[in-house]
C-alpha positions as CSV (number, residue, x, y, z in Angstrom):
1,M,84.7,121.5,120.0
2,D,84.0,125.2,120.3
3,Q,85.9,126.7,117.4
4,K,85.4,130.2,118.5
5,A,87.1,129.4,121.8
6,V,89.9,127.6,120.0
7,R,90.4,130.5,117.6
8,K,90.5,133.0,120.5
9,R,93.1,130.9,122.4
10,L,95.3,130.4,119.3
11,E,95.1,134.2,118.4
12,E,95.9,135.2,122.0
13,E,99.0,132.9,122.1
14,L,100.0,134.1,118.6
15,K,99.9,137.7,119.7
16,E,102.0,137.0,122.8
17,L,104.5,135.0,120.7
18,L,104.8,137.7,118.1
19,G,105.7,140.2,120.8
20,R,108.2,137.8,122.3
21,H,109.7,137.2,118.9
22,E,110.1,140.9,118.2
23,R,111.8,141.4,121.6
24,L,114.2,138.5,121.1
25,S,115.0,139.7,117.6
26,A,115.6,143.3,118.8
27,H,117.9,142.0,121.6
28,L,119.8,139.8,119.1
29,R,120.3,142.9,116.8
30,N,121.7,144.7,119.9
31,E,119.0,147.4,119.8
32,D,118.5,147.3,123.5
33,R,122.0,146.7,124.8
34,E,125.6,147.6,124.5
35,L,128.3,145.2,123.3
36,P,130.9,144.3,125.9
37,I,134.4,145.5,125.4
38,D,136.6,142.8,127.0
39,W,136.9,139.2,125.7
40,P,135.6,137.3,128.8
41,E,132.4,139.4,128.7
42,M,132.2,139.0,124.9
43,A,132.4,135.2,125.3
44,Q,129.6,135.2,127.8
45,F,127.6,137.5,125.6
46,M,128.0,135.1,122.7
47,E,127.0,132.1,124.8
48,N,123.9,133.9,126.0
49,D,123.0,134.8,122.4
50,E,123.2,131.2,121.3
51,V,120.5,130.4,123.9
52,L,118.4,133.3,122.7
53,E,118.8,132.2,119.1
54,V,117.3,128.8,120.0
55,L,114.5,130.5,121.9
56,E,113.8,132.7,118.9
57,E,113.8,129.7,116.5
58,R,111.3,127.8,118.7
59,T,109.1,130.9,119.0
60,R,109.1,131.3,115.2
61,D,108.2,127.6,114.8
62,R,105.3,127.9,117.2
63,V,104.2,131.1,115.4
64,N,104.2,129.2,112.1
65,A,102.2,126.3,113.7
66,L,99.6,128.6,115.2
67,T,99.3,130.6,111.9
68,A,98.7,127.3,110.0
69,A,96.1,126.2,112.6
70,L,94.3,129.5,112.2
71,I,94.3,129.0,108.4
72,R,92.9,125.5,108.9
73,L,90.1,127.0,111.0
74,D,89.3,129.5,108.3
75,E,89.2,126.8,105.7
76,G,87.1,124.4,107.8
77,T,89.8,121.7,108.0
78,Y,90.9,122.3,111.6
79,G,90.6,119.0,113.4
80,T,91.0,116.9,110.2
81,C,94.2,115.1,109.7
82,A,96.2,116.6,106.8
83,N,97.6,113.1,105.9
84,C,94.7,110.7,106.1
85,G,91.7,113.0,106.3
86,N,90.4,111.3,109.4
87,P,89.3,113.4,112.4
88,I,91.9,114.3,115.0
89,S,90.8,113.2,118.4
90,Q,89.6,115.9,120.8
91,E,92.1,114.7,123.4
92,R,95.0,115.2,120.9
93,L,93.8,118.7,120.0
94,E,93.5,119.6,123.6
95,L,97.2,118.6,124.1
96,L,98.5,119.8,120.7
97,D,96.1,122.5,119.6
98,A,98.0,123.3,116.4
99,T,98.7,119.8,115.3
100,P,97.8,119.1,111.6
101,V,97.9,115.3,112.0
102,C,96.1,112.6,113.9
103,A,98.0,110.3,116.4
104,N,98.1,107.5,113.8
105,C,99.8,109.6,111.2
106,A,102.2,111.3,113.8
């Protein structure tokens, strides 16, 4: 496993997600839009925000997972299961690059 390539890929995704998270947060704080005045539009507005809140939460979860994976890279524990200490298979890391656990422990 080329850890430099892994780090680069994780850092690039993290940078992209941090930008997305900031845009979503700003939108949800109404920094880039005006609030609707009538009730039907407000109802639609609120429904849309519910979807955006889920997207923001999932983005935040992925940011946390990527950050933790980068810390494991720094500590030299990336690719080692956090539960059992066995190596995480290359195939699993290719599919789930930020996973802290092997398939058996998952």
